C-alpha positions in Angstrom: 95.1 -18.1 -106.8 93.4 -15.1 -108.4 90.4 -17.3 -109.4 90.1 -18.6 -105.9 90.1 -15.1 -104.4 87.5 -13.9 -106.9 85.3 -16.9 -106.2 85.5 -16.3 -102.4 84.6 -12.6 -102.9 81.7 -13.4 -105.1 80.4 -16.0 -102.6 80.7 -13.5 -99.8 78.9 -10.9 -101.8 76.1 -13.3 -102.6 75.7 -14.3 -98.9 75.5 -10.6 -97.9 72.8 -9.9 -100.5 70.8 -13.0 -99.3 71.0 -11.7 -95.7 69.8 -8.2 -96.8 67.0 -9.6 -98.8 66.0 -11.9 -95.9 65.9 -8.9 -93.5 63.8 -7.0 -96.0 61.3 -9.8 -96.3 61.2 -10.1 -92.5 60.5 -6.4 -92.2 57.4 -6.9 -94.4 56.1 -9.7 -92.3 57.5 -12.7 -94.1 58.6 -15.8 -92.3 62.1 -16.4 -93.7 63.5 -19.9 -93.0 66.9 -20.2 -91.3 68.9 -20.7 -94.5 66.7 -19.3 -97.3 67.4 -20.0 -101.0 66.9 -17.5 -103.8 63.7 -19.3 -104.9 62.3 -19.2 -101.4 62.9 -15.5 -101.2 61.2 -15.0 -104.6 58.1 -16.8 -103.3 58.1 -14.8 -100.1 58.3 -11.5 -102.0 55.5 -12.7 -104.3 53.4 -13.4 -101.2 54.2 -9.9 -99.9 53.0 -8.4 -103.1 49.8 -10.3 -102.9 49.2 -9.0 -99.4 49.7 -5.4 -100.4 46.0 -4.8 -101.3 46.1 -1.5 -99.4 48.9 -0.1 -101.6 47.3 1.8 -104.4 50.6 2.6 -106.2 50.9 0.3 -109.2 54.6 1.3 -109.5 55.3 -0.2 -106.0 53.7 -3.5 -107.1 55.6 -3.3 -110.4 58.9 -2.8 -108.6 58.1 -5.8 -106.4 57.2 -7.9 -109.5 60.6 -6.8 -111.0 62.4 -7.9 -107.8 60.7 -11.3 -108.0 61.7 -11.6 -111.6 65.4 -10.9 -110.8 65.3 -13.4 -107.9 63.9 -16.1 -110.3 66.6 -15.2 -112.8 69.3 -15.5 -110.1 67.8 -18.9 -109.1 67.9 -20.2 -112.7 71.6 -19.2 -113.0 72.5 -20.8 -109.7 76.3 -20.9 -109.5 76.8 -20.9 -113.3 77.6 -17.2 -113.7 78.2 -15.8 -110.2 78.8 -12.2 -111.3 75.5 -12.1 -113.2 73.7 -13.8 -110.4 75.0 -11.1 -108.0 73.7 -8.4 -110.4 70.2 -10.0 -110.4 70.3 -10.2 -106.6 71.3 -6.6 -106.3 68.6 -5.5 -108.7 66.0 -7.5 -106.7 67.2 -5.8 -103.4 67.1 -2.3 -105.0 63.5 -2.9 -106.4 62.2 -4.5 -103.2 63.4 -1.5 -101.2 60.6 0.6 -102.7 58.0 -1.2 -100.6 56.4 0.7 -97.8 58.0 -0.1 -94.5 61.2 -1.4 -96.1 64.5 -0.3 -94.6 66.3 2.5 -96.4 68.7 1.3 -99.1 72.3 1.3 -98.1 73.3 3.7 -100.8 72.1 7.3 -101.3 69.6 7.8 -104.2 71.3 8.7 -107.4 74.6 7.1 -106.3 75.7 3.8 -107.7 75.8 0.8 -105.4 79.3 -0.2 -104.4 80.9 -2.9 -106.7 81.7 -6.1 -105.0 83.8 -7.7 -107.7 
């Protein structure tokens, strides 16, 4: 029963991260589909980066490119390694939060994000 509980917790954590990433993309003007996949979110973040011509900070664009990379890694893993996929999704959310207009991260700077598993 421990494996079932762990699997359910990992699935819940993944769903929460997808929701947070979807909200972030929506905040930046992206049109998020009703039930987005990780690959769709990567494309939407990539489009957001392309539309940030007015942003002169290369570090902001670099963070967004890093977020897209983590989303693509999570997509490649799929359900194979759920804990590693969660890590990539969390990293993508953390990096995407540096964009102008993004909502504040849920954890204070310098404090580790809460562990979900």
